[in-house]
C-alpha positions in Angstrom: 88.1 199.2 -41.8 91.2 198.6 -39.7 91.8 195.4 -41.6 91.4 197.1 -45.0 93.9 199.8 -43.9 96.3 197.2 -42.8 96.1 195.4 -46.2 96.7 198.7 -48.0 99.7 199.4 -45.8 101.2 196.0 -46.7 100.7 196.6 -50.4 101.8 200.2 -50.3 105.4 199.5 -51.2 107.6 199.2 -54.3 106.6 196.2 -56.5 103.1 196.1 -55.2 101.8 199.6 -55.7 100.8 199.1 -59.4 98.5 196.2 -58.4 97.1 198.3 -55.4 96.4 201.2 -57.7 94.6 199.0 -60.2 92.5 197.3 -57.5 91.7 200.7 -55.8 90.7 202.3 -59.1 88.4 199.4 -59.9 86.7 199.5 -56.5 86.4 203.3 -56.6 84.9 203.3 -60.0 82.4 200.6 -59.0 81.1 203.0 -56.3 80.1 205.5 -58.9 81.2 208.6 -57.0 83.2 210.2 -59.7 86.7 208.7 -59.1 88.3 207.9 -62.5 91.8 206.8 -61.5 93.9 206.3 -58.5 97.7 206.3 -58.8 100.9 206.9 -56.8 103.2 209.9 -57.2 106.2 210.8 -55.1 104.9 209.5 -51.7 101.2 210.5 -52.2 98.2 208.7 -53.7 96.5 210.8 -56.3 92.8 210.5 -57.0 91.7 211.8 -60.4 88.0 212.5 -60.2 85.3 214.3 -62.3 85.7 217.2 -59.9 89.5 217.5 -59.9 92.3 215.9 -58.1 92.5 214.8 -54.5 95.7 213.6 -52.7 95.9 211.3 -49.7 98.4 209.2 -47.9 96.7 205.9 -49.0 94.2 205.0 -51.7 90.8 206.3 -50.7 88.3 204.1 -52.4 85.2 205.7 -50.7 86.2 209.2 -52.0 83.2 211.3 -53.0 84.3 214.9 -53.8 80.7 216.1 -54.3 79.9 215.0 -50.8 83.2 216.6 -49.6 82.2 219.9 -51.1 78.7 219.6 -49.4 80.4 219.0 -46.1 82.7 222.0 -46.5 79.7 224.2 -47.0 77.7 222.7 -44.1 80.6 222.7 -41.7 82.4 226.0 -42.4 80.1 228.3 -44.5 77.2 228.5 -42.2 77.8 232.0 -41.1 79.6 233.5 -44.1 80.2 232.6 -47.8 83.5 233.9 -49.2 83.0 236.2 -52.2 85.1 236.8 -55.4 88.2 238.8 -54.4 88.2 237.8 -50.7 91.2 236.7 -48.8 90.6 233.6 -46.7 92.9 232.0 -44.1 92.4 228.4 -43.4 94.2 227.4 -40.2 94.3 223.6 -40.0 93.7 223.1 -43.7 94.2 219.3 -43.5 94.7 217.6 -46.9 92.7 220.4 -48.5 89.1 219.3 -48.0 87.9 222.9 -47.9 90.7 224.4 -50.1 89.0 223.6 -53.4 85.7 225.1 -52.3 87.4 228.3 -50.9 89.5 228.6 -54.1 86.5 228.4 -56.4 84.5 230.9 -54.3 87.2 233.7 -54.1 88.1 233.3 -57.8 91.3 234.6 -59.5 91.2 238.0 -57.7 91.1 236.3 -54.3 93.6 234.4 -52.1 93.4 231.4 -49.9 96.1 230.8 -47.3 96.2 227.2 -46.2 98.2 226.4 -43.1 98.8 222.8 -42.0 101.2 221.5 -39.4 101.5 217.7 -39.9 104.2 216.9 -42.5 102.4 214.0 -44.2 99.1 215.8 -44.2 100.8 219.0 -45.6 102.4 217.0 -48.4 98.9 215.9 -49.5 97.6 219.5 -49.3 100.6 220.8 -51.3 100.0 218.0 -54.0 96.3 218.9 -54.2 97.2 222.5 -54.8 99.7 221.6 -57.5 97.6 219.0 -59.3 94.6 221.3 -59.4 96.6 224.3 -60.5 95.2 226.4 -57.7 97.1 229.6 -58.4 95.1 231.6 -55.8 96.1 229.2 -53.0 99.2 229.5 -50.9 100.1 226.4 -48.8 102.2 226.9 -45.6 103.8 224.2 -43.5 103.9 225.2 -39.8 102.1 225.0 -36.6 100.3 228.1 -35.3 100.9 228.9 -31.7 101.1 231.6 -29.1 103.9 234.2 -29.3 106.4 232.3 -27.0 106.4 229.1 -29.0 108.9 228.6 -31.9 108.7 224.7 -32.1 105.8 222.4 -31.6 105.3 218.7 -31.5 102.5 217.1 -33.4 101.1 213.6 -33.0 101.5 211.1 -35.8 98.3 209.0 -36.0 97.1 207.3 -39.2 93.8 209.1 -38.4 95.2 212.4 -39.3 92.1 214.3 -38.1 92.9 213.5 -34.5 96.6 214.6 -34.7 97.1 217.4 -32.1 100.0 219.6 -31.3 101.5 219.9 -27.8 102.0 216.3 -27.0 105.2 214.6 -25.9 105.5 212.3 -28.9 105.5 212.9 -32.6 107.1 215.2 -35.1 108.9 218.4 -34.1 107.8 221.2 -36.5 108.4 225.0 -36.7 105.7 227.1 -35.0 104.8 230.7 -35.5 101.9 233.1 -34.8 99.1 234.0 -37.2 100.2 237.6 -36.8 103.7 236.7 -38.1 102.2 234.8 -41.1 99.8 237.7 -41.9 102.7 240.2 -41.8 105.0 238.0 -44.0 102.2 237.8 -46.6 101.9 241.5 -46.9 99.1 242.1 -44.4 95.8 243.2 -45.9 92.2 242.7 -45.1 91.0 239.2 -44.3 87.4 238.5 -45.1 87.2 235.1 -43.5 89.4 233.1 -41.1 88.6 229.4 -40.4 90.4 227.5 -37.7 90.2 223.8 -36.9 93.3 222.6 -35.1 92.2 220.0 -32.6 92.5 221.9 -29.3 95.4 224.2 -30.3 93.0 227.1 -30.8 93.5 228.4 -27.2 97.2 229.2 -27.9 96.7 230.2 -31.5 94.2 233.0 -30.8 96.7 234.6 -28.5 99.1 235.1 -31.4 96.6 236.9 -33.7 95.8 240.1 -31.9 97.1 242.3 -34.8 95.5 240.1 -37.5 92.1 240.3 -35.8 92.1 244.1 -36.3 91.9 243.4 -40.0 89.6 240.3 -40.0 85.9 240.5 -40.7 84.5 237.0 -39.9 86.0 234.0 -38.0 84.8 230.4 -37.6 86.8 228.6 -34.8 86.1 225.0 -34.2 86.4 224.3 -30.6 86.6 220.8 -29.1 84.7 220.8 -25.8 82.7 217.8 -27.1 85.9 215.7 -27.1 86.7 216.8 -23.6 83.2 215.7 -22.5 84.0 212.3 -23.9 87.6 211.7 -22.8 88.0 214.1 -19.9 91.0 215.9 -21.5 90.6 219.4 -20.1 93.1 220.7 -22.7 90.4 220.3 -25.3 87.9 222.5 -23.5 88.6 225.8 -25.3 85.2 227.3 -26.3 84.8 229.8 -23.4 88.4 230.9 -23.6 88.1 231.6 -27.4 84.8 233.4 -26.9 86.2 235.5 -24.2 89.3 236.5 -26.1 87.4 237.4 -29.3 84.9 239.5 -27.2 87.8 241.4 -25.7 89.1 242.1 -29.2 85.7 243.7 -30.1 84.0 240.9 -32.0 80.4 240.0 -31.7 80.0 236.2 -30.9 77.2 234.2 -32.6 76.5 230.7 -31.4 75.6 227.9 -33.8 72.4 226.2 -32.6 69.8 224.0 -34.1 67.9 220.8 -33.3 69.9 217.7 -33.9 73.1 219.8 -34.6 76.2 217.6 -34.1 78.3 218.5 -31.1 81.3 219.4 -33.3 79.2 222.1 -35.0 77.6 223.5 -31.9 81.1 223.9 -30.4 82.0 226.3 -33.3 82.6 229.9 -32.4 81.4 232.4 -35.1 82.7 235.9 -34.6 82.0 239.1 -36.5 83.8 242.5 -36.5 81.8 245.7 -36.5 82.2 246.1 -40.3 81.0 242.5 -41.0 77.5 242.6 -39.5 75.8 242.7 -42.8 77.7 239.7 -44.1 76.2 236.9 -42.1 74.5 234.0 -43.8 72.8 232.9 -40.6 71.7 229.7 -42.4 70.1 227.2 -40.2 
């Protein structure tokens, strides 16, 4: 895989991109996963599929948007499924893997607020929203942090899922609190807030006290399982997040099940008093 990515990187330049696009399109079509065409547009690789458009920083031959939708539901809709008219906040939206699913579920009357910190990843997210004409989705480029933080540094790895804020190296980006974003968007009731920010959740929850008063269901992905593997105590956030949400009056529900991957058993699901009847409680 590393060799393939290196070859893509060598060909991803002016004069070679048309050949790379043709080869990637051929290979993707051969997989039969619904990709119809891959092409380059203003710094982003666009994947036209039978389920809409996907944007990525390089050609993604193995793209399967049906599987991506299934993963979105398994990973983040275990305890609640957004309804038509809901407002959903997606903190750490990545390139938009869940944005399409959320957008379809809330429909035209609803809104999905997608927040992403990394500049390259955000550009892919923004392009996905534009190409799919997701009029109910608002993409915001910033890091979410605790109230005292106005600027954050985010790592710049090709494996964008592992990029974390708070390191010494990387991009400097504006940071703000979820409370500030919520107020700028006109406040209102939030049906579902999903957070997956690679260890940054400890600081982020401290900047959302006011928002929590108006939020019904949360799913916060904690990363203790990574701390278990690499010894980085900064990734051990689950107990801190649980304690904070309990103090704010939420009921905490653990995600358990035989054979459940560690990244899912480390999720914190939380429900306000008015949301008790909204649980999926799927296994």
